[in-house]
C-alpha positions as CSV (number, residue, x, y, z in Angstrom):
1,M,-34.2,-3.4,3.6
2,R,-32.1,-5.6,1.6
3,T,-32.8,-9.6,1.6
4,R,-30.3,-11.9,1.6
5,D,-29.6,-14.4,-1.3
6,P,-30.0,-17.7,0.6
7,E,-28.3,-19.3,-2.6
8,R,-25.1,-17.1,-2.1
9,K,-23.4,-19.3,0.5
10,S,-23.6,-22.1,-2.1
11,R,-22.3,-20.2,-5.0
12,I,-19.3,-19.3,-3.2
13,L,-18.7,-22.8,-2.4
14,A,-19.2,-24.0,-5.8
15,A,-16.9,-21.3,-7.2
16,A,-14.3,-22.0,-4.7
17,A,-14.5,-25.8,-5.3
18,D,-14.0,-25.0,-9.3
19,L,-11.3,-22.5,-8.9
20,V,-9.2,-24.4,-6.3
21,A,-9.5,-27.5,-8.3
22,R,-8.0,-25.6,-11.5
23,K,-5.5,-23.5,-9.9
24,G,-4.8,-24.8,-6.4
25,F,-5.7,-23.2,-3.0
26,H,-2.7,-20.8,-2.5
27,A,-3.3,-19.4,-6.3
28,V,-6.8,-18.5,-5.7
29,S,-7.8,-15.2,-4.2
30,I,-11.0,-14.2,-2.3
31,A,-11.5,-11.5,-5.0
32,E,-11.6,-14.6,-7.8
33,I,-14.0,-16.6,-5.3
34,G,-16.2,-13.7,-5.1
35,A,-16.3,-12.7,-8.9
36,A,-16.9,-16.4,-9.7
37,A,-19.7,-16.3,-7.2
38,G,-21.3,-12.9,-8.6
39,I,-20.1,-10.9,-5.8
40,T,-17.5,-8.7,-4.2
41,G,-14.6,-10.7,-2.8
42,S,-15.2,-8.8,0.4
43,G,-19.0,-10.0,0.4
44,I,-17.5,-13.3,1.2
45,Y,-16.7,-12.2,4.6
46,R,-20.4,-11.9,5.5
47,H,-20.5,-15.7,5.1
48,F,-17.0,-17.0,5.9
49,D,-14.3,-15.6,8.1
50,S,-11.3,-16.4,5.9
51,K,-10.5,-18.5,2.5
52,S,-9.6,-21.5,4.7
53,A,-13.1,-21.1,6.1
54,V,-14.4,-21.3,2.7
55,L,-12.6,-24.8,2.3
56,V,-13.6,-25.9,5.5
57,A,-17.2,-25.3,4.9
58,L,-16.7,-27.0,1.6
59,F,-15.3,-30.1,3.0
60,D,-17.5,-30.3,6.1
61,R,-20.3,-30.2,3.5
62,V,-18.9,-33.1,1.5
63,I,-18.2,-35.4,4.5
64,D,-21.3,-34.7,6.2
65,E,-23.3,-35.5,2.9
66,L,-21.3,-39.0,2.6
67,L,-21.9,-39.5,6.4
68,S,-25.7,-38.6,5.8
69,D,-26.1,-41.0,2.8
70,E,-24.3,-43.7,4.7
71,Q,-26.6,-43.5,7.8
72,R,-29.5,-43.7,5.4
73,I,-28.1,-46.8,3.9
74,L,-27.4,-48.5,7.2
75,D,-30.7,-47.6,8.4
76,T,-32.6,-48.8,5.6
77,V,-30.8,-51.5,3.9
78,S,-30.8,-54.9,6.1
79,D,-28.8,-57.0,4.0
80,L,-24.9,-56.4,4.7
81,R,-23.7,-57.0,1.2
82,S,-26.5,-54.8,-0.2
83,A,-25.8,-52.2,2.1
84,L,-22.0,-52.3,1.0
85,D,-22.9,-52.2,-2.5
86,A,-24.9,-49.1,-1.9
87,L,-21.9,-47.5,-0.1
88,I,-19.7,-48.4,-3.2
89,T,-22.4,-47.0,-5.5
90,G,-22.5,-43.6,-3.3
91,Q,-18.6,-43.3,-3.1
92,V,-18.5,-44.0,-7.1
93,D,-21.2,-41.4,-7.6
94,F,-19.3,-38.9,-5.5
95,V,-16.2,-39.3,-7.5
96,V,-17.7,-39.2,-10.9
97,D,-20.6,-36.6,-10.3
98,D,-18.3,-34.3,-7.9
99,R,-14.9,-35.0,-9.4
100,R,-13.6,-31.4,-9.1
101,L,-14.7,-31.5,-5.4
102,A,-13.3,-34.9,-4.9
103,Q,-10.1,-33.6,-6.4
104,V,-9.9,-30.4,-4.2
105,Y,-10.6,-32.7,-0.9
106,Y,-7.8,-35.0,-2.1
107,N,-5.3,-32.1,-3.0
108,E,-6.0,-29.4,-0.5
109,I,-7.0,-30.9,2.7
110,N,-3.4,-30.3,4.2
111,N,-3.7,-26.6,3.4
112,L,-6.3,-26.4,6.4
113,P,-5.4,-25.2,9.8
114,E,-4.5,-28.2,11.8
115,E,-7.5,-28.2,14.1
116,D,-10.0,-28.2,11.2
117,R,-7.9,-30.9,9.3
118,R,-8.0,-33.4,12.5
119,R,-11.6,-32.5,12.9
120,L,-12.3,-33.4,9.1
121,R,-9.9,-36.4,9.4
122,R,-12.0,-38.0,12.4
123,K,-15.4,-37.6,10.3
124,Q,-13.5,-39.3,7.9
125,R,-12.5,-42.1,9.8
126,L,-16.1,-42.4,11.1
127,Y,-17.3,-42.8,7.4
128,L,-14.7,-45.6,6.8
129,E,-15.3,-47.4,10.0
130,E,-18.9,-48.5,9.0
131,W,-17.2,-49.7,5.8
132,V,-14.6,-51.5,8.0
133,H,-17.6,-53.0,10.0
134,L,-19.4,-54.1,7.0
135,V,-16.4,-55.8,5.5
136,G,-15.6,-57.4,8.6
137,E,-19.0,-59.2,8.9
138,L,-18.9,-60.3,5.1
139,R,-15.4,-61.6,5.3
140,A,-14.7,-63.3,8.4
141,D,-11.4,-64.4,7.3
142,L,-9.8,-61.0,7.6
143,T,-8.6,-59.5,10.9
144,D,-9.7,-55.9,11.8
145,A,-6.3,-54.6,10.4
146,E,-6.8,-56.7,7.2
147,A,-10.5,-55.2,6.7
148,R,-9.2,-51.7,7.4
149,T,-6.5,-52.0,4.9
150,V,-9.0,-53.6,2.3
151,V,-11.4,-50.7,2.7
152,H,-8.5,-48.1,2.1
153,A,-7.6,-49.9,-1.0
154,V,-11.2,-49.9,-2.6
155,I,-11.6,-46.3,-1.8
156,G,-8.2,-45.8,-3.3
157,A,-9.5,-47.8,-6.5
158,I,-12.6,-45.8,-6.6
159,Q,-10.8,-42.5,-6.5
160,S,-8.0,-43.6,-9.0
161,P,-9.7,-41.9,-11.9
162,L,-9.6,-38.4,-10.2
163,F,-6.5,-37.4,-11.5
164,H,-6.4,-38.7,-15.1
165,N,-8.9,-38.3,-18.0
166,T,-10.3,-42.1,-18.6
167,G,-12.0,-41.1,-21.8
168,L,-14.8,-43.3,-20.7
169,P,-18.3,-42.5,-21.1
170,E,-19.6,-41.9,-17.1
171,A,-22.2,-44.9,-17.3
172,R,-19.0,-47.4,-18.0
173,L,-16.7,-45.8,-15.7
174,R,-19.3,-46.2,-13.1
175,V,-19.6,-50.0,-13.8
176,L,-15.8,-50.5,-13.9
177,L,-15.3,-48.6,-10.6
178,R,-18.1,-50.4,-8.8
179,D,-16.6,-53.8,-10.4
180,A,-13.2,-53.0,-9.3
181,A,-14.2,-52.3,-5.6
182,R,-16.0,-55.6,-5.5
183,A,-13.2,-57.4,-6.8
184,V,-10.9,-55.6,-4.3
185,L,-13.1,-56.5,-1.6
186,G,-13.2,-60.2,-2.7
187,L,-16.8,-59.9,-3.0
188,D,-17.3,-60.1,-6.9
189,G,-18.7,-63.5,-7.0
């Protein structure tokens, strides 16, 4: 009897993220993803229904991890400013550590079936709503719409180096992105 490799699904997702980041969703075939993951292209269909399903699983995992980290922070950090700083650090870590994955999400979410795209966008909004809540608590001078706008500006600032090589060492990039996020939030003092 053949045993299933429990890491195979993760290898497929990692291979897909890398290939799609380099070539784009439409230019990558199932056979290429399989070869990069060390299996046949048809072997992918044991785990996923289609190439889009691979992308959906990849994006679900990303958003679920961000939501899980966010919930852990909110459950364990009682100081609002420290909680927001932890969220900033988590977003910076995602962008720096998982650059290819973040690029794929940014570039390819619109290539998903509409129902999956809507569901993922809802999860993304849930993630951002906690940021908006914290910013609203820390910046009583902002309306809800203003807090939401500031949060989107912060995420944009953190994600700004996704599509160019800064040439900076990762440690310095992390510091600059965290400092920029705090400045955009008006919490740098």
